[in-house]
Every structure is written in structure tokens, then in C-alpha cells.
C-alpha positions, 0 to 999 in steps of 0.5 A: 354585308349580305343584307346590304348587297341584297338591298342594293340588288333590289334597289337596282331592280326597282330602278331598272323596272321603273325605267322600263315602265317609263320607257314603255309609257313614253314610247306610247305617248310618242306613238299617240302624238304621231297618230294624233297629227295629220302629216302628209304622206312623203312623195318620194316613196314606192307605190306600195309604201305610200299605199300602206301609209295611206291605208294606215292614215285612213283608219277612222279609229286612228285618232280615238285609239291615239287618245286612248293611248295617251290615257293608258300610257300616262297611267303606266308612267304614273305607275313607274313614278310611284314605284320609284318613289316607293309608294305602297299603292304602286303595285295596284296602280301598275297592275291596273295600268298594264292591264289597261295598256294590254287591252288597248294593244289588243284592241288597237291591233285588231282595229288596224289589222281589220282596216288593212285587210278588210276595210281598205281593200273595199275602199279601193277595189280596183287598186288593191290587187297582187303586190299591194295585197301582199304588202298589206298582209305583211304589214298586218303580220308585222303589226301582230308581231310588234303587239306580241312583243309590246305585250310581253314587255309590259307584262314582264315589267309588271311581273318584275314590279310586283315580285315579293322582293321588290314588294318587301323593299318598297313596303318596308321603306314606303311613304304614305 
């Protein structure tokens, strides 16, 4: 009876971990598709908000990073599927995919923060003063906070996916 209960607990852990990895990957794909599109800035925004959206939209690295996000998010998605399908290769795949995603998050955050704090003010020297500088600084800090949260979620999911109890369950019932 105890083995059945612990096995159910591991099955639930596998499914929840796979679901978390799937949700993280799909959110990455949604953000990537939004960054690949060229949507106009809404006209009914406050001046600081429209300037922030313009600053984010004028980043020349936005589209290349979005394309890279499609790749690394797809790798995480494949890893989550491999885990739920109980493939032995899932553990290696998830570690590699999450490592690539974490590197992408760090590089993307640095690129956007650099653009907001250095490049955009140089593009508009007379416009970026006072309140706008505060908004761009707050946006950079918010961006860093979101990056830390995203990294923590990805690393937590990878850690949980590679735990010994899940490994033993998957390798014991794994398909080739």
C-alpha cells in the first residue's frame, strides 16, 4: 500500500513538473511571437508609457532575441514532453534546455536594460529627461526582477525534474 501511494506521489510530481515546464515554454513562445510582430503603439497612452513602449520597440536586438527565444522555449517544451512520456533522455534534455533558456534570459535582460538606460537616451537626447529617466530606470529594475523570477522558476522546475525519485520512476518505466 505504501509503494502505491509513493508511486502516485511521484506520478503527480512528474505531471506537475512537466506541466510547469510546458507553461514556461509556452509563455516564452507567446512573448517571442509578440516581439516578432510589429504592432503600432496605442495612441491613448500616457507620454511616459508610450515612450517606454517606443524604447522597447526600437531595440535593434528585439527580433533576433525573439527568434532565439522561439528556439530555447521549444527545447524546454520538448523536454517537458519527454518527461511526461517517460523517456530516459528527458533528464539530459531538460538540463540542457533550461541552461540554454537561463543564458537567453540573462543575455536578453542585459540587452534590453542596456538599450533602455544607454542607447535610447542617446537616440533622443532632448526628450529623455526627468520623469522619463525615472520611468526607464523603473522599467529596467522591473525587467531584472522578472528575469530573476523566471530564472528561479526554470531552475526550480529543472531541479524537480532531475530529482532521484523522479529519475528512478522514469528509468524504471522508461521507453526507449
